[in-house]
N, C-alpha and C positions, 0 to 999 in steps of 0.2 A: 436023092436023100441028102446029099451034100448041100444042094441048093436050098432045101427046106431048112436045114440047120442054120444056114447063113441068114435066111430071112428072120428066123426066130431070134437070133442074136442081135440082129439089127433092131428089131422091135423092142427088145429089152433095153438096149442102149438108148433108144429114142425116148422110152418112158422115163429112164433115169435122168436124162437131160432136161426133159419137160418138168419132172418133179423138182429138180434142183432150182430151175428157173422160177417155179411157183413159190417155193419156200423163200427164195431170195427176195422176191417181190413182196411177199407178206411181211418179211422182216423189215424191209425198208419202210413199208406203210406204218408198221408199229413204231419205228423210230421217229417217223414224221409226226405221229400222233403224240408221242411222248414229248417231242420238242415243242409242239404247239400247245401242250397242256401247261398252264401257268403254275409256277411254284406256289406252295402254300403261303398265304399271307399271315401276318402277325395275328390278324383277327381269327383265322382258321386255327392257328396254333393254340389259341386260347379258348377253344371250345365254341367258336362262332360268335364270341362277344367282342365288341370293339374295345381295345385296351388303351387306357390313358398312359401318358408318360410325362413325368415332371422333369424339366431340364432347366437348371440354374446357370446363369451367365458366369457366376463365380461361387466358390464354396468357402472362401476365406476372405475376411476383410481385416486389414491391418491399419489401425489408427496411427501407428508410429509412436512418437513420444508425446505423452500428455502429462498434465500436472497432477499432483496428488489429490487435490480437491477441485478438479476442473468441473465445468458444467457438463451436463449429460450430452453425449454425442450419439448421432444416429447413423447407422449403416443401412444401406438399401441393398437387398438381394433380389434382383430381377429374375423371373422365371417364366417359362412358356410350357403349355401343354402341347408337346410335340407328338402325342399319340392320336389315336382315332376315336377314343371314348371320352366320356365326361370325367374330368379330373376332380376328385373330392379330397380336400385337405381336412382331415378329421381332427388334428391336434397339432399345436406347436408347443413342444416342451422347452421351457426356459429355465435358466439357472439364476444364481444370485447375481445381483447388480445389473440385471437385464430385464427389460420389458419388450413385448413385441406387439405389432399391429398389422393386421391383414384385413383388407377391405371386404373380402367375401371368402367363402369356402369352396365354391364350385367354379370350374373353368372349362369352357367348351374347347374342342380340338382347335389348336392354332391360337387360342386366347392367351394373353400374357397377364402377369400380375407382379406386385412388388410386396415383399415381406420387409417391413421396417423394424429394425432392432435398435432399441434405445439402450445405451450402455453407460454405466457410471463406474469410474475407476475404483479399485479396492483400497485406496488410500495408503498403500504400502509401496515404497519404491521397489522397482524391479519389473521383470516380465510378468504379464498377466494374460490369461487366456480363458475364454468362456465359450461354451458350446450350446447351440440351440438345435433341437431335433425336430424335423418336420415329418409328421405322419400323414400318409395319403393312401389312396387305393391303387397306386402304381405298384404292381406286384413285383417288379424288378428292383424297386427302391422304396419299400414300405416305410422305412425310418431313415431319413437322410440327414446327415450332420452338417451344420453350418458353423463356422468357427469365427470368433471375434478375438483379435489379438491387439495388444498395446504394450508399450513400455512406459511404466509410470516413473516419472522423474520429478525432483523438486524444482520448482520455478522460483521459489523464495528461499533464501538462506537466512537463518536467524540464530543468534547466540546471546546468552547461553541457552542450551536446550533444557537445563534444569537449574533452579535457584536453590542454593543452600543458604538458609537464613539463620541469624543468631540473635538471641534475646539481648545480650549485653553489648551489642555493637550499635553504633548510630545508624538509624534507618534499617536496622537488622542486617547491616552489611550487604544490602541489596545492590547488585551492579546495574549498569545501564544495559538496556536491551537494544541490539542492533538488528535491523531487518533490511535486506538488500534483494533487489531483483536480479536473478541470475541471467535472465534473457533480455535484460535492459528494457523491459516493459514497465512503464510508469504505473503506479498504483497509489491508492489512498488507504488510510487506516480509518475505519468508520466506528469501531467499538473496541473498548478495552475493558474486560471484566475479569473478576477473580473470585474464587471460592470465599464466601463470607464478606466480600468487598474489603478484604484485608490488604490488598495491594491495588493501587490506582495509578493512573498516568494521564497527563494532559495530552489530548490529541486534537487535531483539526481536520475533520473529514473532507474539507474543501481543498486541501493541499494534496497535489500529486507529485511524486518523486520516485526515483529508483532506489533511494536509501533513506531510512529513518533511524534516528537514535533517540530512544525513549528513556526518560529518567523516572523510574517507578518510585512511588512514595508508599511506605509501609505504615499501617496503623497497628501499633504494637499490641494494643488491647484486643483488637479483632484477630490479630495473628495468634495470640495465646488461645483464643477460642477455636481457631481453625489452623492448627500447626501444619497441616498438610492440605494440599489442594492443587488447583490448576488455574493458569492464566489463559484466557482465550482472546485472541486478537483477530478481529474481522477485517478482511482486506478486500479491495476491489480488483485485484489482479485476476484476469479471466481464467487463468489456469491454476490458481491456488487461492482459495477463499479464506482460509484460516491458518493461523499459527498458534500452536498450543505449547505451553511451557509448564512443566510440573514444578511445584515448590514444596519444600518442607523445612520446618524450623528445627534446629538442634535443640532437643529438650534440655532443661537444666539438669535433670536427673535421669538415669537409665538403669535398667537391670539386665544383667547377663548371666545365664541365657534368658531370653524373653519368655520362654515356656519350658516346662519339664514334662517329658513323656517317658512312661515306664512300661516295660513289657514283662510278661510272666509274673505279675504281681500276685501275692498271696494275702488273703485277709488277715489283718492284725500283725503282719510281719513288717517291721520298720524298714524303710529304705532311706539312705542318707545321700543328699546331693549338696553341692556347693553353689552358692549364688553370690554374685558381686553387685553391690549397689554403688554407683559412681556419680560424682558431680562432674558433668561434662565441661564446666567452665572453671574447674578448680575451686579451691577454697574448702573450708571445713564445714561440716554439718553433723547433726545428730539424728539417730533413728529413735523416734519417740515410742513406737509400738509396732508389734508384728502380730497379726491375727489371721485366722482362716475361717472360711464360711462354716465348715462343719467340725471345726476343732480337731482336724486330723493332721495338721501340720504345725510343727513347733521348731523353735530355734534352739539348737544344742550349743552353739558357740558363735561369738561375734568377734571378728578380728579387724583392727584398723589397718588399712592399706593405703597406697598412694591414691589420692582423690576419692576415697570412699571406704567401704567396708566389705569384708568377705564373710558371708554367713554360712554356717553349717546347718542345713535344714533337714529335719527328720519328717518323713511322710509315712503315716500309718494307714494303709489301705483299709477302708471300712468293710464290713461284711457285705458279701456280694449280693445276697438276697435275690439270686437268680439272674443278676445282670452280668454282662461281659466286660463292662468298662466302668470306671468311676472318674469323676471330675471334681476338683477342689480349686478354690481360688485363695491365693496367699496375698494378703494386703500389707504393705509396708508403709507406714506413715512417717514422713520426715517432719521433724520439728519445724514449725513455721507454716504448715498447712498442706504441703505436697503429699499426695498419696500415689503409690506405685502398686500395680497389680501384676501377678504372675499366675498363669494357668498351670495347674498340675493335673495331668491326665494319665490314666493307666489302663492297661488291658490285663485282665485276670488270667492266671495260668490255668490250663486245662486240668492240672493235677489237683486243683482245689477240691 
């Protein structure tokens, strides 16, 4: 009996050992199969379709310092399709002062291309940045940003920046205009023009230098017809093509304030304002007449002051007739031919 039990225990133990050995062997085989099984590729991860991938060599191009009106500059952004599928560039979104050029829209795996970005400065000194967006079928970067940077600086200095001209001074008191190359790059002056050709200057486009001193000549009659305007000077400097100078002539007479604005006006309820009429060059003058377009403005009192007159003006808002605003023009005629106008505008009160 004892011998039988010993045999039975031995048999159970043997079966346990054999079972453990078999399980261990199966486990090792499964590990080997798992190790031999390749990891999922990018193609499998994207539903069995080969995936394109757009890769740029750089995402930012910095032109550094450029002139205010410099010639257009071109940045090249090189890229490669580093994926396994056909890359399709569907759109290049560009911004102001930028144009783009791309030879084609589709690129095979491993194929490279160049996106050319043509940039024009914004003509204002200081840092400038523009962004171009590239849209493609790369699902990881469907809208990729490329940046253009530059620092806009003046390459030409010129003075004065603005001309203040006077009727009663010789040559309207116009000063000389000095232009200098900041970067010592020689340049020529090819054109000198002004509004109404009221200001001219002798130039020689064949002469190159780093500094020019111009002596403008003012046509007084043309200046009277064009009391405000702009001088444009064309240059051959590669980084700055033009210099622009504003000019204005001090008129003989002026009105202060130059306009009258009224809020909460009520129809037929008078409003009184004070207006000064001045001779900017001194001397005496007479006001010949005062009138208004719709006869809603009249002078209550006229007082002589230094260099002119102070007027007490009464404005009577007309019937609204369903309108929210009214406008009137007051015309002051100076003896001798000058006429001055002042706009009177009002907004009716909601209480009317």
